[in-house]
N, C-alpha and C positions, 0 to 999 in steps of 0.2 A: 453317413453312408459315401465310401466312393465311387468314382464313376465305374471303378469296376465291377464293383458290387451290382451300382444301378446296372449297368449293361447287362448283367448275368441274370439280375431278380427279372429285366424285360423278357428278355430271352426265354425263362421258365415261364412267365406268364403265358405267354403265346404259346408255347408247347402246351400248358396247363388247359388251356382253349380247346385245344386241339380233341382233348380225350375227357371237354364234360359229359357229353352223353357216353363215352365206352365204357372203358375198364375204370374200376375205381380206382387204381393205384397207377402211377404212371411208371413207366417201364426205366429201371435205372438209370442203365448205357442211355436211355434217351433224355434224363436229368441232368447226367454229369456231360455231355457233350451241349447240353445248354450253356451249361454252366463255364465249362471249361472249353469245350472243342471239340473236335476231334481227336487230337495229341493225346489221348491218355492211353496209361496200360493195364492189364489186369489188375496188379495190386491195388491200385485207386480203387477199381472198380470193385476189389470184394472189400477193402477199409467204407466205401462209401454206404454197400450194401450190409456190413455188420453194426454200423453208426445208425443206419436207417431201421433195421431191423429191430433193435432198442429200444427203439421209440416210439412210441402212441402219438400217431400225429403231431406232425409240426406244420408250422405256414411254409410258406415259400421261401421268404425272406430267411427263417431259420436253417432251411434245406441248404440255401447258396451258401451263408455264413458257414454254414457247415463243410461244404465241399470244399470252399475256397480255404478253409481251416486245414481240412486235412492235407490238399495241396501244399499249401504252405510250410505245413510241419515235417510233409515229406523233403521238400525241398532244403529247411535247414538243416537236415539228416545228411544230407549230399555230400 
């Protein structure tokens, strides 16, 4: 796992700890912010939302890998 992935996973774990006793799902914008940072756009949020909606249960590592893969894919198309 790269440093970027490890750091993103640690941030997402910290976020998940805040929601342990709260809602069953982490807010998608908060997940993206934890993984990518605040500089993301609505298109990325829409793509991540679609990807997470199509999945039934993912680990935090899978979420990090998926969000980073979507971001990398979008950059490669630019």
